[in-house]
Structures are given as structure tokens and as C-alpha cells.
C-alpha positions, 0 to 999 in steps of 0.5 A: 419180566421175569424169565418164566413167564409167558410175553403178554399177548399184544394188544388186539387191535380193535375191529373197525366199523364195516363201511366207515364214512361210506357206510354214513353216506350211503345211510344219510343218501338212502333217507334222503332218497326215501324222504324225497320218494314218499313226499313226491307219492304223498303229493301226487296220491294224497289229494285222491286218497283224501277225497276217497276218505271224504266220500266214504265219511260223506256216504256214511253221515247220509246213510246215517241220516236216512236211517235216522229221518222222522216222521212229518208233521205237515200242518195245513197253509195259514194266511196271516195278516201282517204289517209293513213299517208303514202299517200298510197291511199285507198277507202271508200264506205259509204252510210248514212241516215238522220233522218229528224226532225219535221215538215217534210220538203217538198219533193221537199226540199229534193230533192233540198237538196240532192246534197248538203248534198252528197256533205258534207259527201264527203268533210269531209270523203275526209279530213280524214285519213285511220287511222282515219276511220279505229279506232273503237274509232273514229267512234262515233266522226266521226257520230257526225261530220259528223251529225253537218256538215249535220246540217248546209246544211239542218239546225240544227233542221232539223236533229235528227240523222245521221246513217251509212248504208254501211262502207266499207274501203279497 
């Protein structure tokens, strides 16, 4: 070092982060406390909130369903001869109501198509056996097939649902 030169400044010490290990431990404890607290609150209040959302969603679906209810076509009761597996004759008295889709069909068109729908019902029911019609486990399948056949007669978009309003098997 030369005489005229100022002495170099001593290196400044870098400041240590505030808190050091203690700060890290506090941060870790804070994260753990918040996690445990959040889990506890979620388990305590989560089911109640989920049920409320489910109720709100259900009521919304019900409102939408009510708004989209179609007109009904109620067919008069029909008596159909059927046979059991042994060939013995039985009678089925059945009445069907069809919920029509949107847009609604003109009344004149409904009147014109009613005989075709009745024919589809009678034809399908006559093809079933007494055992098929009396088995509760097959009732839904029979309704679905009947809805399919009526849908082919009226048009699929015109048939929303089929209801049995009378069903007597002797």
C-alpha cells in the first residue's frame, strides 16, 4: 500500500436475516396451526355446506323440470288378451298417459296419431306373456320398451315419458 492512498474500508458485515432459526420455527408452526385449524373447520362445517349446495342444486333441477313439463296425452284404458307359458288365457287392462315433449303438438295432430299410439300399446302388450307382465322386476323394462315404441310412432323428440295410469292383470 502506498502512502498517499487511503486505507481500504473494512468489509461490512452482511446483516443476518431477522429471526434466524427462531423465525423459521415460528413460520413452520404457523403453517401447521393453520393447516390443522382448516382441516378441523372443514370436517366440522364441510358436510353442512355440501348438503346445502346439494339442496340448492336439487331445487334448481326441480324448478327446471317443472318449467319443462310437457302436455299429456291420456289414452283410454284398453283390455288386452295375453297368454301364460302354459297357453292359458288372461286379461290385461292397461291405461297409459304419455308426456309429450316440446314444442307441443297441435291438437289435430294428436287426435290423428292417437289410434296409432293405441295400436302400438296393444301390439306390444299382446306380445308379452303373463309371467313377464306379473314380474315386478320387469316392469321398468316394459315401460322403457313401450316408451321406445310410442316414440317411434309419435317421433322420439315428441315423447318424454310414459306412465301407466291403470294396470290390472287377471
